[in-house]
C-alpha positions in Angstrom: 35.2 53.4 34.7 38.3 51.5 34.2 39.6 49.2 31.3 41.8 46.3 31.7 43.5 44.7 28.6 46.6 42.4 27.8 48.0 43.3 24.5 50.6 41.7 22.5 53.6 43.7 20.8 51.4 43.5 17.4 48.2 44.7 19.1 46.6 41.4 19.2 44.4 40.5 22.1 42.6 37.3 21.2 41.3 35.0 18.2 37.8 34.2 17.6 38.6 30.8 16.2 40.3 29.5 19.4 38.4 32.0 21.5 40.7 31.5 24.6 43.6 33.4 26.0 46.6 33.6 23.7 49.2 33.4 26.4 49.6 32.0 30.1 50.9 34.8 32.5 49.6 33.6 36.0 50.8 36.8 37.5 48.7 38.9 35.2 45.5 36.8 35.9 46.3 37.1 39.7 46.7 41.1 39.3 43.4 40.9 37.1 41.6 39.1 40.0 42.8 41.6 42.8 41.8 44.5 40.6 38.4 43.3 39.8 37.3 41.2 42.9 34.2 42.3 44.6 33.6 44.9 41.7 31.8 44.9 38.2 33.1 43.4 35.0 31.6 44.4 31.7 32.2 42.2 28.6 31.0 41.2 25.2 29.3 38.1 24.5 32.5 36.4 22.9 34.6 37.4 25.9 32.0 35.7 28.2 31.9 32.5 26.1 35.9 32.4 26.3 35.8 32.2 30.1 36.7 28.5 31.0 34.6 28.3 34.1 31.7 30.7 33.1 31.1 33.8 35.1 33.9 35.3 36.9 33.4 34.5 40.6 33.4 37.2 43.3 32.3 39.9 40.7 29.1 41.1 39.1 29.4 40.0 35.6 27.6 42.2 32.8 27.6 40.6 29.3 26.6 42.7 26.4 25.0 41.4 23.3 23.8 43.0 20.1 21.4 40.1 19.6 18.3 40.1 21.7 17.7 36.5 20.9 21.0 35.7 22.7 20.0 37.5 25.6 16.6 35.8 26.1 18.5 32.5 25.5 20.6 33.0 28.4 19.5 31.9 31.9 20.5 34.7 34.4 21.8 33.8 37.7 23.1 35.9 40.6 25.9 38.3 39.7 25.4 37.5 36.0 23.3 39.7 33.6 22.9 39.5 29.9 21.8 42.9 28.3 21.8 45.1 25.3 23.9 48.3 25.4 20.9 50.5 25.5 20.2 49.1 29.2 23.8 49.3 30.4 23.4 52.6 32.2 20.3 51.6 34.1 21.9 48.4 35.4 25.3 50.2 36.2 23.4 52.8 38.3 22.8 50.0 40.7 26.4 49.7 41.5 27.7 53.2 42.3 29.5 51.8 45.2 31.5 49.5 43.2 34.4 50.0 40.6 33.3 49.2 37.0 36.0 47.3 34.8 35.6 47.0 31.1 37.4 43.6 30.1 36.8 43.1 26.4 36.5 42.3 23.6 37.5 44.9 20.9 34.3 46.3 20.2 33.4 46.8 23.9 36.7 48.6 24.4 36.0 50.9 21.6 32.3 51.4 23.1 33.4 52.3 26.6 36.7 54.0 25.8 35.2 57.7 26.2 33.9 56.7 29.6 37.2 55.3 31.0 39.4 57.3 33.3 42.1 54.6 33.7 43.4 51.9 31.4 45.4 48.9 33.0 47.4 47.7 30.2 49.6 44.6 30.2 52.0 44.7 27.3 53.0 41.1 26.4 56.4 40.7 24.6 55.1 38.3 21.9 54.0 38.8 18.3 50.7 36.9 18.5 48.6 35.4 15.9 45.1 36.3 16.2 42.2 38.1 14.4 41.1 40.3 17.4 43.1 43.5 18.2 43.1 46.3 20.7 41.2 49.1 18.9 43.7 51.8 20.1 47.4 52.2 19.6 49.6 52.7 22.7 50.7 56.2 21.0 47.0 57.2 20.9 46.3 56.4 24.4 49.6 57.9 25.5 48.7 61.3 23.9 45.5 61.4 26.1 47.0 60.1 29.1 49.4 60.4 32.1 51.4 57.4 31.8 53.0 55.2 34.6 55.1 52.3 33.2 56.5 49.4 35.0 59.7 47.4 34.3 59.7 44.2 32.2 59.0 41.1 34.1 59.3 37.4 33.2 56.5 35.2 34.1 56.7 31.9 35.7 55.7 30.6 32.3 58.6 32.3 30.7 56.7 35.2 28.8 58.0 38.7 29.2 55.5 41.4 30.1 55.1 44.7 31.7 52.3 46.9 33.2 51.4 50.3 32.0 48.7 52.5 33.7 47.2 55.3 31.6 45.2 57.9 33.3 43.1 59.7 31.0 43.4 63.5 31.2 40.0 65.3 31.3 
């Protein structure tokens, strides 16, 4: 499994009040699409609700929820599944030929961290205001990983960012 996350300098990844992206970096969204296209994305219910157009196209979308009433209320469609964590492994076994990407939020990252071998980490050069943080510090991940860190880039939107790839040591 692989994890994808974009994190501000102060560790913020989102805000439950606005429930939308805190910055606009089109290049990062393009990279996200290229990595996840034709694969599986696993997310929490709030992350799913934050998607502006519903499910992510050209991907199998798996949405985890703790509330079985939420799951029953959702109408499943092709490439979109709402399930409880206790059923995740059974479903993922159907997709052994695809990469599985964990895409958020905070509790989902925490839950799947032990199963991930790669973290695609976009460091956003902002101090963002939000109440959702990435549950692990860069230092914590770095101590468990081989690290490949890119150079700072400036987005067409004017925001500075860089890619860091952490390959978790066995």
